[in-house]
N, C-alpha and C positions, 0 to 999 in steps of 0.2 A: 509205429514210430514215424514222426513227421520230419522230413528233411528240410521243410520250408522254414521252420522256426529256429534252426541251428545254423551256425556258421559252417559252411561246407568248403571242402577242398576238392579239386579235381585231380585225378590220376589217369594216366594212359596205360591201358592194359593190352599188351600184345600177346595173343594166344594163337595156337595152331587152328587152321580152319576146321579140323575135325571136332575140336572143342566147341566151336560155334554151333555146329549141328547138334552136338550132345546137349549143350545149354538150351537150344531151341526145344528139343524134345522134353527135357525136364521142365523147363519153364511153361511150356504149353500144357503139360500134364497137371501143373499146379495153378494154371490160369493166372500166370504173372509174366512180366517181361524178363528178358535175359538180364537186364541191369538189376531189376528187383531181386532176381534169383542170386546174382553175384553178391549183392549187398547182404542178402539173407545168409548165404554161405560164409561170407567173410565175418559177419557178426557172430555167427555160431562158432566158427573156428577161433576167433579172437577171444571170445568168452571162455572157451575150453582151454586155450593156452594160458590165459591169465589165471584161471583156476588152478591149473597144474603148477604155474609159477608160485602162486600163493602157498600151495602145499609143499613145494620144494623149499621155499624160504622158511616155513614152519619147521620142516625136518632139520634144516641146518641149525636153526635156533635150538631145537631140542637136543641135537647132537652136541652142540657147544656147551649147553648146560650140563649134560651128562658127563662130558669130558671134564668140565670144571669140578663137578662133584666128585668124580673119581680122583682127580688130582688132590683135592682137599682131603679126601679119605686117606690116600696114600701118604700125604704129608703128615696127617695126624698119626698114622701108624708108625712112621719113622720116629716121631717124638717119643713114643712109648718104647 
């Protein structure tokens, strides 16, 4: 992914010093920069959260349809 072709925004991230050392360790093991690692981890987590949100919204829609079908069925039963 190229960050040079997209409009970008800056954010300031305040983290404990221990995390900087941990980021250094992981980043060096992956042969990347701390910032590259942070971007990678953010992208991964954002994708995961969006996927979970999509599943959640599908579940809500499914529940609403089921509830509606149940109400229709009960309404039909009352007429008989």
